[in-house]
C-alpha atoms as a printed R data frame, in Angstrom:
    type eleno elety resid chain resno       x       y       z
1   ATOM     1    CA   MET     A     1  -1.003  -2.368 -15.402
2   ATOM     2    CA   ILE     A     2  -4.212  -4.404 -15.418
3   ATOM     3    CA   GLU     A     3  -5.088  -5.793 -18.794
4   ATOM     4    CA   THR     A     4  -8.799  -5.500 -19.486
5   ATOM     5    CA   ALA     A     5  -8.813  -8.835 -21.280
6   ATOM     6    CA   ARG     A     6  -7.739 -10.576 -18.070
7   ATOM     7    CA   MET     A     7 -10.641  -9.248 -16.035
8   ATOM     8    CA   THR     A     8 -13.381 -11.724 -15.329
9   ATOM     9    CA   GLU     A     9 -16.978 -10.561 -15.349
10  ATOM    10    CA   THR     A    10 -16.982 -11.035 -11.571
11  ATOM    11    CA   ALA     A    11 -13.869  -8.871 -11.174
12  ATOM    12    CA   ALA     A    12 -15.317  -6.167 -13.401
13  ATOM    13    CA   ALA     A    13 -18.496  -6.102 -11.319
14  ATOM    14    CA   GLN     A    14 -16.483  -5.903  -8.103
15  ATOM    15    CA   ILE     A    15 -14.467  -2.990  -9.484
16  ATOM    16    CA   ALA     A    16 -17.610  -1.097 -10.437
17  ATOM    17    CA   ALA     A    17 -19.119  -1.664  -6.995
18  ATOM    18    CA   ARG     A    18 -16.096  -0.920  -4.812
19  ATOM    19    CA   PHE     A    19 -13.742   1.440  -6.684
20  ATOM    20    CA   PRO     A    20 -14.223   5.110  -7.655
21  ATOM    21    CA   GLY     A    21 -14.908   5.857 -11.322
22  ATOM    22    CA   VAL     A    22 -11.481   7.346 -12.080
23  ATOM    23    CA   LEU     A    23  -9.746   4.234 -10.728
24  ATOM    24    CA   LYS     A    24 -12.089   1.974 -12.675
25  ATOM    25    CA   ARG     A    25 -11.317   3.810 -15.935
26  ATOM    26    CA   MET     A    26  -7.589   3.706 -15.244
27  ATOM    27    CA   LEU     A    27  -7.664  -0.037 -14.627
28  ATOM    28    CA   GLU     A    28  -9.671  -0.676 -17.775
29  ATOM    29    CA   SER     A    29  -7.719   1.621 -20.106
30  ATOM    30    CA   GLY     A    30  -4.165   1.223 -18.822
31  ATOM    31    CA   THR     A    31  -3.746   5.024 -18.886
32  ATOM    32    CA   ALA     A    32  -3.969   7.772 -16.304
33  ATOM    33    CA   GLN     A    33  -4.708  11.458 -16.731
34  ATOM    34    CA   GLY     A    34  -1.752  13.732 -16.103
35  ATOM    35    CA   ALA     A    35  -1.799  17.500 -15.771
36  ATOM    36    CA   ASN     A    36  -1.145  17.868 -19.503
37  ATOM    37    CA   GLY     A    37  -2.781  14.763 -20.934
38  ATOM    38    CA   PRO     A    38  -2.883  10.968 -20.711
39  ATOM    39    CA   VAL     A    39   0.124   9.027 -19.413
40  ATOM    40    CA   LYS     A    40   0.775   5.312 -19.209
41  ATOM    41    CA   PHE     A    41  -0.500   3.707 -16.012
42  ATOM    42    CA   VAL     A    42   2.751   2.673 -14.323
43  ATOM    43    CA   GLY     A    43   3.724   1.768 -10.776
44  ATOM    44    CA   GLY     A    44   0.159   0.836  -9.906
45  ATOM    45    CA   SER     A    45  -1.022  -1.918  -7.611
46  ATOM    46    CA   THR     A    46  -2.409  -5.031  -9.247
47  ATOM    47    CA   LEU     A    47  -6.102  -5.759  -9.179
48  ATOM    48    CA   ASN     A    48  -5.542  -8.462  -6.550
49  ATOM    49    CA   ASN     A    49  -3.616  -6.030  -4.360
50  ATOM    50    CA   LEU     A    50  -6.352  -3.417  -4.631
51  ATOM    51    CA   PHE     A    51  -8.981  -5.947  -3.610
52  ATOM    52    CA   ILE     A    52  -6.836  -6.955  -0.615
53  ATOM    53    CA   LEU     A    53  -6.172  -3.338   0.381
54  ATOM    54    CA   ASP     A    54  -9.892  -2.623   0.148
55  ATOM    55    CA   ARG     A    55 -10.677  -5.389   2.624
56  ATOM    56    CA   LEU     A    56  -7.717  -4.599   4.874
57  ATOM    57    CA   PHE     A    57  -9.038  -1.049   5.123
58  ATOM    58    CA   ASP     A    58 -12.432  -2.385   6.180
59  ATOM    59    CA   ALA     A    59 -10.821  -4.662   8.777
60  ATOM    60    CA   VAL     A    60  -8.561  -1.968  10.258
61  ATOM    61    CA   ALA     A    61 -10.950   1.021   9.905
62  ATOM    62    CA   PRO     A    62  -8.048   3.492   9.969
63  ATOM    63    CA   SER     A    63  -8.213   7.182  10.754
64  ATOM    64    CA   ALA     A    64  -4.768   7.811   9.235
65  ATOM    65    CA   THR     A    65  -2.986   5.989   6.409
66  ATOM    66    CA   LEU     A    66   0.457   6.248   4.848
67  ATOM    67    CA   GLU     A    67   1.851   5.007   1.571
68  ATOM    68    CA   VAL     A    68   5.342   5.052   0.133
69  ATOM    69    CA   GLY     A    69   4.970   5.630  -3.604
70  ATOM    70    CA   LEU     A    70   2.003   7.506  -5.082
71  ATOM    71    CA   ALA     A    71   2.743   7.082  -8.830
72  ATOM    72    CA   CYS     A    72  -0.557   7.270 -10.756
73  ATOM    73    CA   GLY     A    73  -2.575   7.163  -7.561
74  ATOM    74    CA   ALA     A    74  -4.350   3.794  -7.735
75  ATOM    75    CA   SER     A    75  -4.009   2.854  -4.056
76  ATOM    76    CA   ALA     A    76  -4.440   6.486  -2.935
77  ATOM    77    CA   LEU     A    77  -7.728   6.677  -4.866
78  ATOM    78    CA   LEU     A    78  -8.859   3.531  -3.096
79  ATOM    79    CA   PHE     A    79  -7.922   4.736   0.395
80  ATOM    80    CA   CYS     A    80  -9.339   8.218  -0.020
81  ATOM    81    CA   ASP     A    81 -12.585   6.930  -1.499
82  ATOM    82    CA   LYS     A    82 -12.915   4.613   1.498
83  ATOM    83    CA   TYR     A    83 -12.618   7.626   3.823
84  ATOM    84    CA   ARG     A    84 -15.268   9.460   1.832
85  ATOM    85    CA   ARG     A    85 -17.640   6.503   1.805
86  ATOM    86    CA   ALA     A    86 -17.211   6.253   5.577
87  ATOM    87    CA   GLY     A    87 -18.495   9.810   5.831
88  ATOM    88    CA   GLN     A    88 -15.193  11.343   6.919
89  ATOM    89    CA   ASP     A    89 -14.459  14.955   6.026
90  ATOM    90    CA   ALA     A    90 -11.250  15.562   4.082
91  ATOM    91    CA   HIS     A    91  -8.367  16.644   6.310
92  ATOM    92    CA   ARG     A    92  -5.259  15.171   4.662
93  ATOM    93    CA   GLN     A    93  -5.585  11.898   6.570
94  ATOM    94    CA   HIS     A    94  -3.762   9.973   3.844
95  ATOM    95    CA   VAL     A    95  -0.045  10.758   3.569
96  ATOM    96    CA   ALA     A    96   1.659   9.811   0.286
97  ATOM    97    CA   LEU     A    97   5.427  10.007  -0.175
98  ATOM    98    CA   ASP     A    98   6.550  10.530  -3.770
99  ATOM    99    CA   PRO     A    99   9.450  12.714  -4.959
100 ATOM   100    CA   PHE     A   100   8.778  11.753  -8.580
101 ATOM   101    CA   GLN     A   101   5.234  13.063  -9.225
102 ATOM   102    CA   HIS     A   102   6.620  15.586 -11.717
103 ATOM   103    CA   GLU     A   103   8.076  12.745 -13.815
104 ATOM   104    CA   LEU     A   104   4.547  11.337 -14.232
105 ATOM   105    CA   ASP     A   105   3.049  14.734 -15.119
106 ATOM   106    CA   GLU     A   106   1.429  14.903 -11.667
107 ATOM   107    CA   ALA     A   107  -0.772  11.949 -12.623
108 ATOM   108    CA   GLY     A   108  -1.451  10.773  -9.076
109 ATOM   109    CA   MET     A   109  -2.640  14.126  -7.798
110 ATOM   110    CA   THR     A   110  -4.476  14.860 -11.051
111 ATOM   111    CA   GLN     A   111  -6.454  11.625 -10.751
112 ATOM   112    CA   LEU     A   112  -7.305  12.384  -7.134
113 ATOM   113    CA   GLY     A   113  -8.456  15.876  -8.109
114 ATOM   114    CA   MET     A   114 -10.683  14.478 -10.860
115 ATOM   115    CA   GLU     A   115 -12.424  12.363  -8.228
116 ATOM   116    CA   ALA     A   116 -12.551  15.298  -5.762
117 ATOM   117    CA   LEU     A   117 -10.400  13.291  -3.342
118 ATOM   118    CA   ASP     A   118  -7.275  15.460  -3.276
119 ATOM   119    CA   GLY     A   119  -8.349  17.075   0.004
120 ATOM   120    CA   TYR     A   120  -7.791  13.739   1.726
121 ATOM   121    CA   VAL     A   121  -4.128  13.603   0.669
122 ATOM   122    CA   GLN     A   122  -0.969  15.151   2.036
123 ATOM   123    CA   LEU     A   123   1.624  14.702  -0.713
124 ATOM   124    CA   VAL     A   124   5.200  14.745   0.579
125 ATOM   125    CA   ARG     A   125   7.612  15.304  -2.300
126 ATOM   126    CA   GLN     A   126  10.589  13.764  -0.544
127 ATOM   127    CA   PRO     A   127  12.121  10.290  -0.565
128 ATOM   128    CA   SER     A   128  11.086   8.073   2.315
129 ATOM   129    CA   LEU     A   129  14.669   8.221   3.629
130 ATOM   130    CA   VAL     A   130  13.981  11.876   4.475
131 ATOM   131    CA   ALA     A   131  10.216  11.927   5.015
132 ATOM   132    CA   LEU     A   132   9.730   8.975   7.366
133 ATOM   133    CA   PRO     A   133  12.080  10.258  10.113
134 ATOM   134    CA   GLN     A   134  10.319  13.621   9.912
135 ATOM   135    CA   LEU     A   135   6.916  12.003  10.402
136 ATOM   136    CA   LEU     A   136   8.275  10.078  13.387
137 ATOM   137    CA   ALA     A   137   9.771  13.247  14.883
138 ATOM   138    CA   GLU     A   138   6.380  14.949  14.508
139 ATOM   139    CA   GLY     A   139   4.757  12.184  16.537
140 ATOM   140    CA   ARG     A   140   2.585  11.006  13.647
141 ATOM   141    CA   THR     A   141   1.055   7.545  13.818
142 ATOM   142    CA   PHE     A   142  -0.916   5.474  11.322
143 ATOM   143    CA   GLN     A   143  -3.129   2.415  11.378
144 ATOM   144    CA   LEU     A   144  -2.531   1.227   7.801
145 ATOM   145    CA   ILE     A   145   0.738   1.649   5.878
146 ATOM   146    CA   TYR     A   146   1.318   0.523   2.287
147 ATOM   147    CA   ILE     A   147   4.911   0.278   1.080
148 ATOM   148    CA   ASP     A   148   5.332   0.314  -2.688
149 ATOM   149    CA   GLY     A   149   8.220   2.692  -3.361
150 ATOM   150    CA   SER     A   150  11.814   1.893  -4.227
151 ATOM   151    CA   HIS     A   151  12.475  -1.838  -4.367
152 ATOM   152    CA   HIS     A   152  16.167  -1.613  -3.482
153 ATOM   153    CA   PHE     A   153  16.939  -3.583  -0.324
154 ATOM   154    CA   GLU     A   154  18.313  -0.616   1.600
155 ATOM   155    CA   ASP     A   155  15.236   1.500   0.840
156 ATOM   156    CA   VAL     A   156  12.743  -1.227   1.732
157 ATOM   157    CA   PHE     A   157  14.706  -1.938   4.911
158 ATOM   158    CA   ILE     A   158  14.529   1.715   5.960
159 ATOM   159    CA   ASP     A   159  10.833   1.856   5.032
160 ATOM   160    CA   LEU     A   160   9.930  -1.154   7.156
161 ATOM   161    CA   ILE     A   161  11.964  -0.017  10.166
162 ATOM   162    CA   TYR     A   162  10.285   3.388  10.249
163 ATOM   163    CA   ALA     A   163   6.886   1.950   9.346
164 ATOM   164    CA   THR     A   164   7.073  -0.347  12.369
165 ATOM   165    CA   HIS     A   165   7.711   2.674  14.594
166 ATOM   166    CA   LEU     A   166   4.992   4.772  12.943
167 ATOM   167    CA   LEU     A   167   2.352   2.051  13.116
168 ATOM   168    CA   ASP     A   168  -0.096   1.979  16.003
169 ATOM   169    CA   GLU     A   169  -0.344  -1.320  17.843
170 ATOM   170    CA   GLY     A   170  -2.967  -3.392  16.040
171 ATOM   171    CA   GLY     A   171  -2.262  -1.561  12.797
172 ATOM   172    CA   VAL     A   172  -1.200  -3.212   9.545
173 ATOM   173    CA   MET     A   173   1.627  -2.590   7.103
174 ATOM   174    CA   ALA     A   174   1.502  -4.168   3.647
175 ATOM   175    CA   PHE     A   175   4.265  -4.600   1.090
176 ATOM   176    CA   ASP     A   176   3.862  -4.837  -2.678
177 ATOM   177    CA   ASP     A   177   6.143  -6.938  -4.922
178 ATOM   178    CA   SER     A   178   7.136  -9.250  -2.071
179 ATOM   179    CA   THR     A   179   8.810 -11.695  -4.455
180 ATOM   180    CA   TRP     A   180  11.243  -9.048  -5.693
181 ATOM   181    CA   PRO     A   181  14.623 -10.316  -4.296
182 ATOM   182    CA   ASP     A   182  15.470  -7.093  -2.439
183 ATOM   183    CA   VAL     A   183  11.976  -6.836  -0.953
184 ATOM   184    CA   ALA     A   184  11.894 -10.519  -0.004
185 ATOM   185    CA   LYS     A   185  15.248 -10.191   1.769
186 ATOM   186    CA   ALA     A   186  14.092  -7.202   3.821
187 ATOM   187    CA   LEU     A   187  10.879  -8.996   4.783
188 ATOM   188    CA   GLN     A   188  12.889 -11.968   5.946
189 ATOM   189    CA   PHE     A   189  14.662  -9.698   8.432
190 ATOM   190    CA   LEU     A   190  11.264  -8.662   9.743
191 ATOM   191    CA   ARG     A   191  10.116 -12.255  10.147
192 ATOM   192    CA   ARG     A   192  13.298 -13.395  11.829
193 ATOM   193    CA   ASN     A   193  14.051 -10.474  14.131
194 ATOM   194    CA   PHE     A   194  10.773  -8.721  14.935
195 ATOM   195    CA   LYS     A   195   8.878 -11.615  16.470
196 ATOM   196    CA   GLY     A   196   6.740 -10.244  19.250
197 ATOM   197    CA   VAL     A   197   6.598  -6.886  17.486
198 ATOM   198    CA   VAL     A   198   4.812  -7.904  14.272
199 ATOM   199    CA   GLU     A   199   3.043 -11.017  13.081
200 ATOM   200    CA   GLU     A   200   2.403 -11.980   9.474
201 ATOM   201    CA   ILE     A   201  -1.186 -11.958   8.260
202 ATOM   202    CA   ASP     A   202  -2.774 -14.668   6.136
203 ATOM   203    CA   LEU     A   203  -4.046 -12.566   3.231
204 ATOM   204    CA   MET     A   204  -5.988 -15.369   1.567
205 ATOM   205    CA   GLU     A   205  -9.124 -14.399   3.492
206 ATOM   206    CA   PHE     A   206  -8.821 -10.851   2.138
207 ATOM   207    CA   ARG     A   207  -8.846 -11.955  -1.492
208 ATOM   208    CA   PRO     A   208 -12.192 -12.059  -3.340
209 ATOM   209    CA   GLU     A   209 -13.784 -15.484  -3.065
210 ATOM   210    CA   ASP     A   210 -13.325 -16.212  -6.776
211 ATOM   211    CA   ARG     A   211  -9.582 -15.481  -6.460
212 ATOM   212    CA   ARG     A   212  -8.853 -17.913  -3.627
213 ATOM   213    CA   THR     A   213  -7.635 -20.434  -6.160
214 ATOM   214    CA   LEU     A   214  -5.372 -23.420  -5.621
215 ATOM   215    CA   ARG     A   215  -2.664 -21.597  -7.567
216 ATOM   216    CA   ALA     A   216  -2.943 -18.599  -5.248
217 ATOM   217    CA   LYS     A   217  -2.802 -20.819  -2.161
218 ATOM   218    CA   VAL     A   218   0.282 -22.657  -3.438
219 ATOM   219    CA   ALA     A   219   1.993 -19.360  -4.287
220 ATOM   220    CA   GLN     A   220   1.313 -18.050  -0.792
221 ATOM   221    CA   ALA     A   221   2.536 -21.283   0.830
222 ATOM   222    CA   LEU     A   222   5.780 -21.066  -1.162
223 ATOM   223    CA   GLY     A   223   6.298 -17.409  -0.317
224 ATOM   224    CA   ARG     A   224   5.531 -16.338  -3.887
225 ATOM   225    CA   ALA     A   225   2.557 -14.087  -3.168
226 ATOM   226    CA   GLN     A   226   2.883 -10.555  -4.501
227 ATOM   227    CA   MET     A   227   1.610  -8.865  -1.359
228 ATOM   228    CA   THR     A   228   2.694  -9.516   2.221
229 ATOM   229    CA   ALA     A   229   1.266  -7.876   5.324
230 ATOM   230    CA   PHE     A   230   2.075  -7.727   9.025
231 ATOM   231    CA   ARG     A   231   0.076  -6.635  12.059
232 ATOM   232    CA   LYS     A   232   1.855  -4.807  14.852
233 ATOM   233    CA   VAL     A   233   1.414  -6.742  18.096
234 ATOM   234    CA   GLY     A   234   4.147  -5.291  20.319
235 ATOM   235    CA   GLN     A   235   6.225  -2.211  20.886
236 ATOM   236    CA   LEU     A   236   9.707  -1.119  19.909
237 ATOM   237    CA   PRO     A   237  12.509  -0.853  20.877
238 ATOM   238    CA   ARG     A   238  13.379  -4.489  21.279
239 ATOM   239    CA   HIS     A   239  15.254  -5.574  24.400
240 ATOM   240    CA   TRP     A   240  18.959  -4.733  24.152
241 ATOM   241    CA   SER     A   241  19.995  -8.352  24.702
242 ATOM   242    CA   GLN     A   242  17.691  -9.883  22.065
243 ATOM   243    CA   THR     A   243  19.613 -12.299  19.881
244 ATOM   244    CA   PHE     A   244  20.128 -11.291  16.275
245 ATOM   245    CA   ARG     A   245  18.836 -13.879  13.804
246 ATOM   246    CA   ASP     A   246  20.509 -14.098  10.423
247 ATOM   247    CA   PHE     A   247  18.208 -13.585   7.476
């Protein structure tokens, strides 16, 4: 949740200029609208992450996006609004995996409907363990993938393996909560064993100028940044004789 008191005037102005009204109100109030009333804004991306995702979207200019974890819909609102602002008609180009929408009173889809963005979303009510192989079997590909679902190592590991296959070359996959031990461990596998397939992106340039602080730079240098992203630069599968690197 984003605490209103922590927002600078600059951040508030950037939110108003770049984010849809429903997302702005959710960030400011700490609540989301469910099907039957307000619910607590949980599982949402931080303000920094949303700013980064906004600029990553501009850099990639995707025609299809995927996210693991819809929750209250913060990142989905951002992506779908970006499609609308680009003049794209709604045809379910954003795929969101979330088997737990009912536990949040359908808050994610309700928020998207309030902003008239639900036509851009294909909600898959299955865990990524089931949904990602199905998308791969269907031949689906994406240019921007955001992984913010289960933070258990085995789930993140499965997510990143399938995301690497589903991502078009030149596309980007981003991970929330990168300092979470399970997430950090899975990302280390990616760094150590997928060289030549993905390369890590320096996200400092995607942060708003007033948030490129010394503290943020030190955190990133020490591997303590909340978001991590990789660009796909090569194809899978890897060569059968490639040496495994412990992680």
